[in-house]
MARNUDREN-815361 format. One record per residue: x, y, z of N, C-alpha, C in turn; residue in three letters. Coordinates in pm, whole numbers, plus 50000, padded with zeros to 5 digits. Example, Ala and Ser with C-alpha at 12.3 -4.5 7.8 and 13.67 -1.06 7.14 Angstrom:
> nu; nv; nw; cau; cav; caw; cu; cv; cw; code
> 51319; 49431; 50780; 51230; 49550; 50780; 51320; 49670; 50780; ALA $
> 51285; 49775; 50708; 51367; 49894; 50714; 51290; 50003; 50787; SER $
//
This chain:
> nu; nv; nw; cau; cav; caw; cu; cv; cw; code
> 51612; 49974; 51382; 51725; 50021; 51305; 51814; 50103; 51397; MET $
> 51944; 50072; 51397; 52037; 50142; 51484; 52090; 50269; 51422; GLY $
> 52171; 50343; 51503; 52229; 50466; 51453; 52325; 50443; 51338; GLY $
> 52376; 50319; 51324; 52464; 50286; 51212; 52384; 50244; 51090; ASP $
> 52251; 50255; 51098; 52159; 50221; 50989; 52158; 50072; 50956; ARG $
> 52203; 49991; 51050; 52182; 49847; 51040; 52047; 49813; 51107; CYS $
> 51992; 49698; 51072; 51868; 49653; 51133; 51900; 49546; 51236; THR $
> 51856; 49567; 51362; 51883; 49476; 51472; 51753; 49415; 51524; TYR $
> 51768; 49305; 51598; 51655; 49237; 51661; 51648; 49279; 51807; ARG $
> 51527; 49319; 51853; 51505; 49358; 51992; 51395; 49271; 52052; PHE $
> 51402; 49251; 52183; 51301; 49175; 52256; 51246; 49260; 52370; PHE $
> 51119; 49231; 52407; 51058; 49299; 52519; 50959; 49208; 52588; SER $
> 50960; 49204; 52724; 50861; 49123; 52796; 50727; 49194; 52810; PRO $
> 50724; 49325; 52788; 50602; 49402; 52815; 50568; 49504; 52706; ASP $
> 50647; 49511; 52602; 50623; 49608; 52497; 50668; 49748; 52531; GLY $
> 50729; 49764; 52648; 50777; 49896; 52692; 50929; 49898; 52704; ILE $
> 50984; 49796; 52770; 51128; 49788; 52791; 51189; 49691; 52689; HIS $
> 51285; 49740; 52611; 51339; 49663; 52500; 51489; 49641; 52516; TRP $
> 51533; 49523; 52474; 51675; 49487; 52481; 51720; 49435; 52346; THR $
> 51834; 49485; 52300; 51886; 49436; 52172; 51946; 49298; 52191; ARG $
> 51911; 49207; 52101; 51952; 49068; 52114; 52103; 49051; 52099; GLU $
> 52163; 49121; 52000; 52303; 49098; 51968; 52361; 49223; 51904; SER $
> 52493; 49235; 51912; 52561; 49344; 51843; 52571; 49316; 51694; ASP $
> 52543; 49192; 51654; 52547; 49157; 51513; 52413; 49192; 51449; LYS $
> 52412; 49274; 51346; 52284; 49314; 51286; 52217; 49200; 51211; PRO $
> 52085; 49202; 51209; 52011; 49106; 51129; 52027; 49138; 50980; ALA $
> 52023; 49267; 50948; 52047; 49313; 50811; 52152; 49423; 50818; ILE $
> 52269; 49400; 50764; 52379; 49498; 50777; 52362; 49617; 50684; PRO $
> 52448; 49716; 50704; 52451; 49835; 50617; 52596; 49866; 50583; ALA $
> 52669; 49765; 50543; 52811; 49780; 50514; 52831; 49852; 50381; SER $
> 52932; 49936; 50374; 52966; 50005; 50250; 53062; 49922; 50165; LEU $
> 53100; 49805; 50212; 53204; 49726; 50144; 53146; 49616; 50055; LYS $
> 53016; 49590; 50067; 52958; 49482; 49990; 52839; 49534; 49908; GLU $
> 52787; 49448; 49822; 52685; 49491; 49727; 52565; 49398; 49730; TYR $
> 52450; 49455; 49697; 52330; 49379; 49667; 52295; 49404; 49521; TRP $
> 52225; 49309; 49461; 52173; 49328; 49326; 52026; 49288; 49328; THR $
> 51939; 49377; 49377; 51796; 49343; 49386; 51736; 49322; 49248; PRO $
> 51641; 49232; 49240; 51569; 49207; 49114; 51441; 49290; 49111; THR $
> 51384; 49303; 48991; 51262; 49380; 48970; 51146; 49284; 48942; TYR $
> 51061; 49252; 49042; 50951; 49158; 49017; 50857; 49203; 48906; PRO $
> 50834; 49334; 48894; 50742; 49383; 48792; 50806; 49392; 48654; ALA $
> 50939; 49387; 48649; 51011; 49399; 48522; 51126; 49298; 48520; GLU $
> 51095; 49170; 48499; 51198; 49066; 48507; 51311; 49084; 48406; PRO $
> 51288; 49155; 48297; 51392; 49173; 48196; 51471; 49303; 48216; ASP $
> 51439; 49379; 48317; 51508; 49506; 48339; 51652; 49483; 48383; ARG $
> 51740; 49565; 48333; 51882; 49551; 48367; 51903; 49574; 48516; GLU $
> 51975; 49482; 48580; 51999; 49492; 48723; 52116; 49585; 48751; LEU $
> 52114; 49646; 48868; 52223; 49733; 48908; 52277; 49687; 49043; ILE $
> 52407; 49701; 49060; 52467; 49675; 49189; 52442; 49794; 49281; LYS $
> 52405; 49766; 49403; 52374; 49871; 49498; 52464; 49857; 49620; VAL $
> 52537; 49963; 49650; 52616; 49963; 49771; 52523; 49950; 49890; VAL $
> 52560; 49868; 49987; 52475; 49846; 50103; 52475; 49968; 50194; GLN $
> 52431; 50080; 50140; 52418; 50201; 50220; 52271; 50222; 50249; LYS $
> 52230; 50181; 50366; 52088; 50191; 50400; 52049; 50335; 50424; ALA $
> 51923; 50365; 50391; 51869; 50495; 50424; 51830; 50500; 50570; GLY $
> 51761; 50607; 50607; 51731; 50629; 50748; 51596; 50574; 50791; ASP $
> 51531; 50493; 50706; 51400; 50439; 50743; 51391; 50292; 50706; ARG $
> 51342; 50213; 50800; 51325; 50070; 50780; 51194; 50029; 50845; SER $
> 51115; 49945; 50776; 50984; 49904; 50826; 50975; 49752; 50822; PHE $
> 50950; 49690; 50937; 50942; 49545; 50945; 50803; 49504; 50993; THR $
> 50744; 49406; 50924; 50610; 49359; 50955; 50610; 49207; 50967; TYR $
> 50516; 49157; 51046; 50485; 49015; 51049; 50356; 48996; 50971; TRP $
> 50361; 48917; 50862; 50243; 48892; 50780; 50193; 48751; 50809; PHE $
> 50084; 48736; 50885; 50035; 48603; 50924; 50006; 48512; 50806; PRO $
> 49947; 48566; 50700; 49912; 48480; 50586; 50036; 48420; 50522; ARG $
> 50146; 48495; 50519; 50271; 48444; 50462; 50353; 48368; 50565; LEU $
> 50322; 48390; 50692; 50401; 48334; 50803; 50547; 48375; 50789; ARG $
> 50568; 48502; 50762; 50703; 48555; 50744; 50711; 48697; 50801; LYS $
> 50833; 48729; 50845; 50867; 48868; 50869; 50913; 48927; 50736; PHE $
> 50870; 49049; 50709; 50912; 49116; 50587; 50965; 49254; 50625; VAL $
> 51085; 49284; 50578; 51149; 49412; 50607; 51162; 49493; 50478; CYS $
> 51116; 49616; 50485; 51128; 49708; 50372; 51233; 49812; 50410; PHE $
> 51343; 49814; 50335; 51457; 49900; 50369; 51478; 50006; 50262; ARG $
> 51495; 50129; 50308; 51532; 50235; 50214; 51680; 50220; 50180; LYS $
> 51710; 50229; 50051; 51849; 50229; 50005; 51874; 50356; 49926; LEU $
> 51995; 50404; 49932; 52035; 50522; 49859; 52140; 50483; 49755; ASN $
> 52098; 50433; 49639; 52195; 50391; 49538; 52285; 50506; 49495; PRO $
> 52414; 50479; 49470; 52506; 50584; 49429; 52489; 50619; 49281; PRO $
> 52555; 50723; 49238; 52560; 50755; 49097; 52455; 50851; 49050; GLY $
> 52398; 50928; 49139; 52302; 51030; 49097; 52159; 50988; 49118; GLY $
> 52066; 51081; 49096; 51925; 51054; 49121; 51867; 50956; 49020; PRO $
> 51752; 50890; 49053; 51684; 50904; 49181; 51754; 50825; 49290; PRO $
> 51761; 50881; 49409; 51839; 50818; 49515; 51758; 50719; 49598; HIS $
> 51652; 50764; 49657; 51586; 50684; 49760; 51487; 50585; 49698; ARG $
> 51511; 50457; 49726; 51424; 50349; 49680; 51408; 50249; 49794; ARG $
> 51317; 50153; 49776; 51296; 50053; 49881; 51315; 49912; 49827; TYR $
> 51382; 49829; 49910; 51398; 49688; 49879; 51328; 49605; 49986; VAL $
> 51305; 49480; 49952; 51232; 49389; 50040; 51319; 49271; 50079; ARG $
> 51322; 49240; 50210; 51386; 49119; 50262; 51280; 49040; 50337; PHE $
> 51299; 48910; 50348; 51204; 48828; 50422; 51277; 48729; 50511; GLU $
> 51207; 48683; 50616; 51264; 48589; 50711; 51151; 48513; 50779; SER $
> 51173; 48386; 50809; 51073; 48308; 50880; 51086; 48320; 51031; GLN $
> 51204; 48360; 51077; 51225; 48368; 51222; 51271; 48505; 51269; ASP $
> 51291; 48597; 51178; 51338; 48730; 51217; 51487; 48736; 51243; GLY $
> 51556; 48623; 51228; 51701; 48616; 51251; 51775; 48598; 51119; VAL $
> 51731; 48502; 51040; 51797; 48469; 50914; 51718; 48530; 50799; HIS $
> 51780; 48623; 50728; 51715; 48696; 50621; 51776; 48660; 50487; TRP $
> 51699; 48676; 50381; 51749; 48642; 50246; 51836; 48755; 50192; ASN $
> 51951; 48773; 50253; 52039; 48884; 50216; 52093; 48870; 50074; LEU $
> 52089; 48749; 50020; 52139; 48729; 49883; 52028; 48740; 49779; ASP $
> 51904; 48771; 49822; 51795; 48775; 49724; 51692; 48884; 49747; GLY $
> 51734; 49009; 49773; 51634; 49114; 49790; 51566; 49150; 49659; PRO $
> 51450; 49209; 49669; 51376; 49253; 49550; 51340; 49401; 49567; THR $
> 51335; 49471; 49455; 51290; 49610; 49459; 51140; 49615; 49486; TRP $
> 51100; 49699; 49579; 50960; 49721; 49610; 50913; 49852; 49548; VAL $
> 50986; 49957; 49574; 50957; 50089; 49518; 51080; 50138; 49444; LEU $
> 51072; 50140; 49313; 51180; 50189; 49229; 51117; 50251; 49105; ALA $
> 51167; 50363; 49062; 51106; 50432; 48949; 51129; 50356; 48819; THR $
> 51042; 50383; 48721; 51055; 50325; 48588; 51016; 50430; 48485; ASP $
> 51006; 50392; 48359; 50979; 50487; 48252; 50842; 50554; 48267; LYS $
> 50747; 50483; 48326; 50614; 50540; 48343; 50617; 50662; 48434; GLU $
> 50710; 50662; 48531; 50719; 50776; 48622; 50763; 50903; 48552; ASP $
> 50835; 50890; 48440; 50882; 51008; 48368; 50767; 51097; 48321; ASP $
> 50647; 51039; 48304; 50532; 51117; 48259; 50482; 51211; 48370; LYS $
> 50511; 51176; 48494; 50456; 51251; 48605; 50562; 51322; 48688; PHE $
> 50674; 51255; 48712; 50777; 51311; 48801; 50910; 51241; 48772; ASP $
> 50992; 51297; 48684; 51115; 51228; 48640; 51213; 51198; 48751; PRO $
> 51214; 51277; 48858; 51310; 51253; 48966; 51239; 51213; 49095; LEU $
> 51133; 51136; 49082; 51059; 51089; 49198; 51148; 51002; 49287; LEU $
> 51136; 51020; 49418; 51204; 50935; 49515; 51103; 50888; 49619; GLU $
> 51136; 50778; 49686; 51046; 50717; 49784; 51107; 50731; 49923; PHE $
> 51040; 50810; 50006; 51099; 50845; 50135; 51051; 50757; 50250; TYR $
> 50930; 50706; 50239; 50877; 50622; 50346; 50758; 50543; 50297; GLY $
> 50704; 50456; 50383; 50588; 50376; 50346; 50515; 50328; 50471; LEU $
> 50393; 50282; 50450; 50315; 50219; 50555; 50229; 50111; 50490; GLY $
> 50206; 49999; 50560; 50133; 49887; 50500; 50018; 49845; 50591; ILE $
> 49903; 49821; 50528; 49786; 49774; 50599; 49729; 49654; 50524; HIS $
> 49703; 49544; 50594; 49649; 49425; 50532; 49497; 49434; 50525; THR $
> 49445; 49416; 50405; 49301; 49421; 50382; 49260; 49290; 50314; VAL $
> 49212; 49194; 50393; 49180; 49063; 50336; 49304; 48999; 50276; GLY $
> 49297; 48965; 50147; 49411; 48905; 50079; 49499; 49010; 50011; ASP $
> 49473; 49137; 50040; 49544; 49245; 49973; 49632; 49320; 50072; LEU $
> 49749; 49360; 50023; 49836; 49446; 50101; 49828; 49587; 50041; TYR $
> 49785; 49681; 50123; 49770; 49818; 50078; 49886; 49900; 50134; LEU $
> 49956; 49970; 50047; 50073; 50047; 50088; 50050; 50195; 50061; MET $
> 50070; 50277; 50165; 50078; 50420; 50143; 50226; 50456; 50125; THR $
> 50254; 50537; 50026; 50393; 50566; 49988; 50421; 50714; 50006; THR $
> 50528; 50745; 50076; 50570; 50884; 50094; 50653; 50923; 49973; MET $
> 50599; 51013; 49890; 50659; 51050; 49763; 50734; 51182; 49777; LEU $
> 50862; 51179; 49748; 50944; 51300; 49756; 50967; 51352; 49615; TYR $
> 50928; 51478; 49592; 50935; 51540; 49460; 51052; 51638; 49457; HIS $
> 51168; 51588; 49417; 51290; 51669; 49421; 51283; 51789; 49328; ALA $
> 51212; 51776; 49216; 51208; 51887; 49121; 51070; 51951; 49113; ILE $
> 50984; 51919; 49206; 50851; 51980; 49209; 50831; 52049; 49343; ARG $
> 50916; 52147; 49369; 50903; 52226; 49490; 50968; 52167; 49612; GLY $
> 51033; 52050; 49597; 51101; 51987; 49710; 51002; 51943; 49819; ASP $
> 50878; 51914; 49777; 50774; 51873; 49870; 50768; 51720; 49880; HIS $
> 50687; 51674; 49976; 50657; 51531; 49989; 50509; 51515; 50022; ALA $
> 50447; 51412; 49964; 50308; 51381; 49995; 50290; 51230; 49988; ASP $
> 50166; 51182; 50000; 50141; 51039; 50018; 50060; 50982; 49902; VAL $
> 50114; 50876; 49839; 50046; 50806; 49730; 50004; 50667; 49773; GLY $
> 49982; 50580; 49674; 49922; 50450; 49702; 49983; 50342; 49613; LEU $
> 50000; 50222; 49669; 50041; 50103; 49595; 49969; 49983; 49657; ALA $
> 49967; 49870; 49584; 49902; 49751; 49639; 49972; 49626; 49588; TYR $
> 49951; 49515; 49661; 50013; 49388; 49625; 49927; 49274; 49678; SER $
> 49936; 49158; 49613; 49868; 49039; 49664; 49965; 48943; 49734; THR $
> 50096; 48969; 49721; 50194; 48878; 49781; 50305; 48948; 49858; ASP $
> 50303; 49080; 49866; 50402; 49166; 49931; 50534; 49173; 49854; SER $
> 50541; 49109; 49737; 50663; 49110; 49655; 50645; 49200; 49533; ILE $
> 50542; 49174; 49456; 50513; 49252; 49336; 50413; 49362; 49372; LEU $
> 50456; 49485; 49360; 50373; 49599; 49398; 50332; 49678; 49275; TRP $
> 50206; 49718; 49272; 50151; 49795; 49161; 50125; 49938; 49207; ARG $
> 50161; 50033; 49124; 50131; 50174; 49152; 50042; 50225; 49038; ARG $
> 49915; 50193; 49047; 49823; 50223; 48938; 49776; 50368; 48937; ALA $
> 49807; 50443; 49042; 49752; 50578; 49055; 49863; 50682; 49057; PHE $
> 49955; 50670; 48964; 50066; 50764; 48958; 50017; 50904; 48922; ARG $
> 50083; 51000; 48978; 50041; 51137; 48958; 49928; 51180; 49049; GLY $
> 49879; 51088; 49134; 49772; 51118; 49228; 49819; 51093; 49370; GLN $
> 49757; 51157; 49466; 49792; 51138; 49606; 49665; 51108; 49685; VAL $
> 49682; 51036; 49796; 49568; 51007; 49883; 49568; 51096; 50006; VAL $
> 49679; 51164; 50031; 49687; 51258; 50142; 49757; 51384; 50091; LEU $
> 49682; 51480; 50039; 49744; 51600; 49984; 49801; 51689; 50094; PRO $
> 49894; 51772; 50057; 49951; 51869; 50151; 49851; 51981; 50179; ARG $
> 49875; 52051; 50288; 49790; 52163; 50320; 49819; 52283; 50231; GLY $
> 49736; 52387; 50243; 49757; 52509; 50165; 49882; 52581; 50212; ALA $
> 49938; 52665; 50126; 50061; 52736; 50161; 50041; 52816; 50289; GLU $
> 50137; 52800; 50379; 50129; 52865; 50510; 50075; 52776; 50619; GLY $
> 50005; 52667; 50582; 49957; 52571; 50681; 50072; 52486; 50734; GLU $
> 50049; 52422; 50849; 50157; 52348; 50915; 50204; 52228; 50834; TRP $
> 50121; 52175; 50745; 50160; 52058; 50665; 50171; 52094; 50516; ASP $
> 50208; 52219; 50487; 50221; 52263; 50347; 50345; 52203; 50279; TRP $
> 50455; 52193; 50350; 50578; 52152; 50284; 50600; 52002; 50276; GLY $
> 50535; 51927; 50365; 50581; 51790; 50385; 50473; 51711; 50455; TRP $
> 50431; 51597; 50400; 50345; 51504; 50472; 50400; 51363; 50456; THR $
> 50391; 51284; 50561; 50437; 51145; 50557; 50358; 51061; 50654; GLY $
> 50309; 50945; 50609; 50218; 50862; 50687; 50289; 50781; 50794; GLN $
> 50208; 50728; 50886; 50260; 50635; 50986; 50284; 50498; 50925; GLY $
> 50324; 50402; 51010; 50364; 50270; 50961; 50245; 50184; 50920; ALA $
> 50124; 50219; 50965; 50005; 50144; 50924; 49881; 50227; 50953; ASN $
> 49765; 50174; 50915; 49638; 50240; 50942; 49576; 50181; 51068; LEU $
> 49487; 50258; 51128; 49411; 50211; 51245; 49265; 50199; 51203; VAL $
> 49203; 50086; 51234; 49060; 50066; 51204; 48979; 50095; 51330; GLU $
> 48887; 50189; 51318; 48805; 50224; 51435; 48672; 50282; 51390; ARG $
> 48563; 50228; 51445; 48429; 50279; 51421; 48397; 50292; 51273; ASP $
> 48435; 50190; 51195; 48406; 50191; 51053; 48491; 50287; 50972; GLY $
> 48598; 50337; 51032; 48685; 50432; 50965; 48828; 50381; 50962; MET $
> 48904; 50426; 50863; 49049; 50411; 50863; 49109; 50542; 50913; TRP $
> 49192; 50531; 51015; 49263; 50647; 51068; 49408; 50641; 51021; TRP $
> 49455; 50750; 50967; 49595; 50760; 50928; 49661; 50875; 51005; MET $
> 49750; 50840; 51095; 49831; 50942; 51160; 49947; 50978; 51066; TYR $
> 49975; 51106; 51057; 50080; 51147; 50965; 50156; 51267; 51020; TYR $
> 50281; 51277; 50978; 50364; 51390; 51016; 50358; 51496; 50907; GLY $
> 50365; 51621; 50948; 50364; 51729; 50852; 50455; 51842; 50899; GLY $
> 50498; 51922; 50805; 50586; 52036; 50836; 50557; 52150; 50742; ALA $
> 50583; 52272; 50789; 50561; 52390; 50708; 50676; 52413; 50610; VAL $
> 50790; 52348; 50634; 50906; 52363; 50548; 50917; 52246; 50450; TYR $
> 50994; 52266; 50344; 51021; 52160; 50249; 51149; 52088; 50288; THR $
> 51182; 51982; 50215; 51295; 51898; 50253; 51427; 51976; 50257; HIS $
> 51448; 52061; 50160; 51576; 52132; 50153; 51574; 52270; 50216; GLY $
> 51464; 52306; 50283; 51451; 52439; 50340; 51549; 52459; 50454; ASP $
> 51610; 52576; 50460; 51705; 52607; 50567; 51637; 52609; 50704; GLU $
> 51504; 52631; 50707; 51434; 52635; 50836; 51439; 52501; 50907; LYS $
> 51471; 52395; 50835; 51483; 52264; 50901; 51588; 52265; 51011; ARG $
> 51686; 52353; 50997; 51796; 52359; 51095; 51755; 52430; 51223; LYS $
> 51639; 52492; 51222; 51593; 52567; 51339; 51446; 52536; 51360; ASN $
> 51420; 52420; 51421; 51285; 52367; 51429; 51189; 52459; 51506; PHE $
> 51238; 52536; 51603; 51146; 52618; 51680; 51087; 52732; 51597; ASP $
> 51147; 52761; 51482; 51094; 52862; 51392; 51025; 52800; 51270; LYS $
> 51018; 52669; 51267; 50958; 52598; 51154; 50861; 52494; 51208; ALA $
> 50734; 52532; 51230; 50639; 52441; 51294; 50623; 52308; 51219; PRO $
> 50607; 52202; 51295; 50575; 52072; 51241; 50491; 52000; 51346; TRP $
> 50425; 51893; 51306; 50340; 51825; 51402; 50288; 51694; 51348; GLY $
> 50194; 51635; 51420; 50131; 51509; 51382; 49983; 51534; 51360; ILE $
> 49932; 51490; 51248; 49792; 51508; 51216; 49720; 51375; 51205; GLY $
> 49588; 51380; 51192; 49506; 51261; 51178; 49412; 51280; 51060; LEU $
> 49421; 51190; 50964; 49329; 51190; 50849; 49240; 51067; 50862; ALA $
> 49112; 51080; 50828; 49018; 50969; 50841; 48935; 50954; 50714; ARG $
> 48900; 50830; 50686; 48818; 50799; 50569; 48741; 50670; 50599; ILE $
> 48618; 50656; 50548; 48547; 50529; 50569; 48630; 50410; 50522; PRO $
> 48625; 50301; 50596; 48710; 50185; 50568; 48699; 50140; 50423; MET $
> 48813; 50124; 50360; 48819; 50071; 50225; 48789; 50170; 50115; GLY $
> 48753; 50294; 50150; 48708; 50388; 50047; 48818; 50484; 50002; ARG $
> 48926; 50424; 49957; 49036; 50504; 49904; 49019; 50523; 49754; VAL $
> 48990; 50414; 49681; 48966; 50420; 49537; 48844; 50333; 49507; VAL $
> 48784; 50354; 49389; 48666; 50277; 49355; 48655; 50261; 49204; SER $
> 48576; 50161; 49164; 48528; 50152; 49026; 48393; 50222; 49025; ALA $
> 48377; 50324; 48940; 48256; 50405; 48949; 48201; 50440; 48812; ARG $
> 48075; 50470; 48809; 48011; 50516; 48687; 47894; 50604; 48728; CYS $
> 47901; 50735; 48692; 47798; 50827; 48736; 47699; 50863; 48625; TRP $
> 47747; 50914; 48514; 47657; 50973; 48416; 47607; 50875; 48309; ARG $
> 47666; 50761; 48303; 47622; 50662; 48204; 47647; 50523; 48262; ARG $
> 47600; 50422; 48195; 47619; 50285; 48243; 47763; 50242; 48221; GLU $
> 47815; 50163; 48314; 47951; 50111; 48302; 47960; 49973; 48362; GLY $
> 48068; 49904; 48329; 48087; 49766; 48375; 48227; 49752; 48433; VAL $
> 48235; 49687; 48548; 48364; 49649; 48607; 48360; 49499; 48631; TRP $
> 48457; 49427; 48576; 48466; 49282; 48595; 48600; 49249; 48659; ALA $
> 48601; 49151; 48746; 48723; 49111; 48814; 48725; 48959; 48828; ILE $
> 48844; 48902; 48816; 48859; 48758; 48833; 48943; 48698; 48722; GLY $
> 48962; 48565; 48726; 48897; 48474; 48822; 48956; 48484; 48963; PRO $
> 48869; 48467; 49060; 48907; 48464; 49200; 48840; 48342; 49264; VAL $
> 48903; 48292; 49368; 48846; 48180; 49444; 48796; 48236; 49575; VAL $
> 48667; 48238; 49595; 48605; 48293; 49714; 48579; 48180; 49813; LEU $
> 48605; 48209; 49940; 48611; 48101; 50038; 48478; 48068; 50103; LYS $
> 48391; 48167; 50118; 48273; 48136; 50198; 48151; 48214; 50156; GLY $
> 48072; 48255; 50255; 47946; 48322; 50230; 47912; 48405; 50354; SER $
> 47842; 48515; 50342; 47787; 48570; 50218; 47886; 48663; 50148; PRO $
> 47846; 48703; 50028; 47921; 48804; 49955; 47872; 48941; 50002; LEU $
> 47964; 49027; 50041; 47930; 49160; 50089; 48009; 49264; 50011; ARG $
> 47947; 49377; 49986; 48009; 49483; 49908; 48031; 49607; 49992; LEU $
> 48140; 49674; 49965; 48162; 49811; 50011; 48125; 49898; 49891; ASN $
> 48007; 49957; 49892; 47957; 50023; 49772; 47867; 50140; 49807; ALA $
> 47856; 50232; 49712; 47764; 50344; 49720; 47680; 50343; 49592; ARG $
> 47548; 50327; 49607; 47459; 50313; 49492; 47349; 50419; 49500; VAL $
> 47357; 50517; 49412; 47250; 50617; 49403; 47147; 50575; 49297; TYR $
> 47193; 50494; 49202; 47105; 50444; 49098; 47088; 50294; 49109; GLY $
> 47154; 50221; 49017; 47139; 50076; 49012; 47275; 50009; 49002; THR $
> 47290; 49898; 49074; 47409; 49813; 49065; 47363; 49669; 49050; LEU $
> 47404; 49604; 48942; 47370; 49464; 48920; 47496; 49380; 48933; ARG $
> 47489; 49278; 49018; 47603; 49189; 49044; 47574; 49054; 48979; VAL $
> 47667; 49009; 48894; 47651; 48880; 48825; 47776; 48796; 48848; THR $
> 47757; 48670; 48884; 47868; 48578; 48900; 47886; 48500; 48770; ILE $
> 48008; 48500; 48719; 48040; 48433; 48592; 48133; 48316; 48615; LEU $
> 48132; 48221; 48521; 48233; 48116; 48526; 48360; 48167; 48457; ASP $
> 48462; 48084; 48445; 48590; 48128; 48390; 48582; 48160; 48242; GLU $
> 48475; 48119; 48177; 48454; 48149; 48034; 48361; 48268; 48015; GLN $
> 48340; 48344; 48124; 48258; 48465; 48122; 48110; 48437; 48098; ASP $
> 48065; 48317; 48130; 47923; 48283; 48118; 47854; 48299; 48253; ARG $
> 47739; 48368; 48258; 47668; 48383; 48385; 47631; 48247; 48444; PRO $
> 47648; 48232; 48574; 47610; 48110; 48644; 47463; 48126; 48686; ILE $
> 47383; 48034; 48645; 47240; 48043; 48666; 47205; 48068; 48814; SER $
> 47119; 48166; 48834; 47069; 48193; 48969; 47155; 48288; 49049; GLY $
> 47266; 48332; 48993; 47355; 48418; 49070; 47364; 48557; 49005; PHE $
> 47254; 48626; 49013; 47246; 48765; 48972; 47164; 48839; 49075; GLU $
> 47210; 48958; 49112; 47140; 49036; 49214; 47141; 49183; 49172; ALA $
> 47039; 49256; 49211; 47028; 49399; 49179; 47012; 49477; 49309; THR $
> 47088; 49587; 49319; 47083; 49673; 49438; 47050; 49815; 49391; MET $
> 46968; 49884; 49468; 46928; 50021; 49435; 46930; 50108; 49561; GLU $
> 46982; 50230; 49545; 46973; 50332; 49649; 47021; 50282; 49786; ASN $
> 47141; 50229; 49790; 47200; 50182; 49915; 47342; 50236; 49927; VAL $
> 47390; 50241; 50049; 47525; 50291; 50076; 47573; 50223; 50203; ASP $
> 47681; 50144; 50194; 47730; 50076; 50312; 47866; 50012; 50291; GLY $
> 47933; 49983; 50402; 48066; 49923; 50397; 48060; 49772; 50381; LEU $
> 47948; 49709; 50426; 47935; 49562; 50420; 47794; 49526; 50376; VAL $
> 47756; 49568; 50258; 47622; 49541; 50207; 47610; 49395; 50163; LEU $
> 47516; 49318; 50217; 47501; 49179; 50174; 47437; 49172; 50035; PRO $
> 47485; 49079; 49955; 47431; 49057; 49821; 47337; 48938; 49827; VAL $
> 47210; 48961; 49793; 47109; 48855; 49797; 47075; 48814; 49654; THR $
> 47101; 48688; 49622; 47078; 48640; 49486; 46936; 48586; 49471; PHE $
> 46888; 48584; 49346; 46753; 48540; 49318; 46727; 48397; 49363; GLY $
> 46603; 48370; 49402; 46559; 48236; 49445; 46633; 48189; 49569; ASP $
> 46694; 48284; 49642; 46762; 48248; 49766; 46882; 48160; 49748; GLY $
> 46947; 48166; 49630; 47064; 48083; 49606; 47174; 48113; 49708; ASN $
> 47231; 48009; 49761; 47333; 48020; 49865; 47470; 48034; 49800; ASP $
> 47533; 48149; 49823; 47663; 48176; 49761; 47770; 48078; 49808; PHE $
> 47751; 48017; 49923; 47852; 47923; 49975; 47869; 47802; 49883; SER $
> 47770; 47776; 49795; 47784; 47663; 49703; 47895; 47686; 49601; SER $
> 47941; 47810; 49589; 48050; 47842; 49495; 48186; 47848; 49564; LEU $
> 48187; 47825; 49694; 48313; 47832; 49767; 48415; 47734; 49710; ALA $
> 48537; 47783; 49690; 48644; 47700; 49637; 48647; 47692; 49486; GLY $
> 48551; 47752; 49420; 48544; 47749; 49275; 48594; 47882; 49218; ARG $
> 48669; 47876; 49110; 48718; 47998; 49045; 48602; 48062; 48968; ALA $
> 48571; 48186; 49002; 48461; 48257; 48937; 48506; 48400; 48906; VAL $
> 48422; 48471; 48831; 48443; 48612; 48805; 48322; 48690; 48855; LYS $
> 48345; 48814; 48890; 48237; 48900; 48935; 48223; 49015; 48836; LEU $
> 48100; 49039; 48793; 48074; 49151; 48703; 47976; 49247; 48770; ARG $
> 48014; 49374; 48768; 47931; 49478; 48828; 47885; 49572; 48716; PHE $
> 47755; 49574; 48690; 47696; 49669; 48595; 47644; 49786; 48676; ASP $
> 47696; 49906; 48646; 47670; 50020; 48732; 47607; 50135; 48656; MET $
> 47518; 50204; 48725; 47468; 50332; 48678; 47445; 50419; 48802; GLN $
> 47517; 50530; 48808; 47520; 50614; 48928; 47555; 50528; 49051; TYR $
> 47667; 50460; 49042; 47709; 50372; 49151; 47861; 50360; 49149; ALA $
> 47916; 50315; 49264; 48058; 50286; 49271; 48081; 50172; 49370; GLU $
> 48181; 50089; 49337; 48217; 49974; 49420; 48361; 49993; 49467; VAL $
> 48379; 49991; 49600; 48511; 50008; 49659; 48580; 49874; 49683; PHE $
> 48502; 49768; 49703; 48561; 49638; 49730; 48454; 49538; 49770; GLY $
> 48498; 49415; 49795; 48404; 49311; 49836; 48474; 49213; 49929; PHE $
> 48397; 49144; 50010; 48449; 49042; 50099; 48361; 48919; 50090; THR $
> 48421; 48805; 50123; 48348; 48679; 50126; 48419; 48588; 50224; CYS $
> 48364; 48574; 50343; 48433; 48502; 50451; 48351; 48384; 50500; GLU $
//
């Protein structure tokens, strides 16, 4: 993104020295034209014209599964708050973008009024987890102390994004007086290392509108590192009583089935058909285990690969257990 807030294409032979391809932007930021992004999650929602005034942050990714470049651009719609939102553009070559068909990625709706009526989206980071796109969202709270912290969203196609954990954060700010009390914002993606997810993030002791921002040497800020076991951001859990989590139908590609789970009591895994009927021989019980890639062993040595390509459902009966996710490759 250039100083004019347009998005340009750059090339490098070594990843160190970069050259801009052209003075013509790949995605412009003209004040003379308009976009009308659609709402994938709310197809009947009234559309608004948005002046092509780009914000100061743009994130572009190459998604191998889609075989597309995807650019997430901050826009500052006119006419009052909420101002900062994100739209999505896509391209197969990084040169020609769907400028006539952007979609809203992060935009507030009526559900946000329950938690933060003037919520704005300041930044984001995306990490691919199997067939899932996990997004960390930098949430700016204009009427809640002028702070910013990090929330969570997810998608299966990078177009329709769900924010199921509103009012919650995955990276809380530090205590008052700490270097990251006023402001936290994540990096562009997560780093996987030694069974952990590493999140580098920026933090500051001041809030967004604080006058100390104008004098950085008197307002400490820095870069921090937060770590968590891989995949263990949210879970389906049941501690004090029995509970059930079912998911599907899904088409699983291979074998074996492995769980990211913590089991202090009992976890029973059952494979169902699309009519919710258990498939004979595909039930397994796990007790007192904890791991990121726990193999699921079914009775009579049934080979899970026999279900590859078939639409099935997974049911987890839990007591003092939690499931963070599963893989099948």
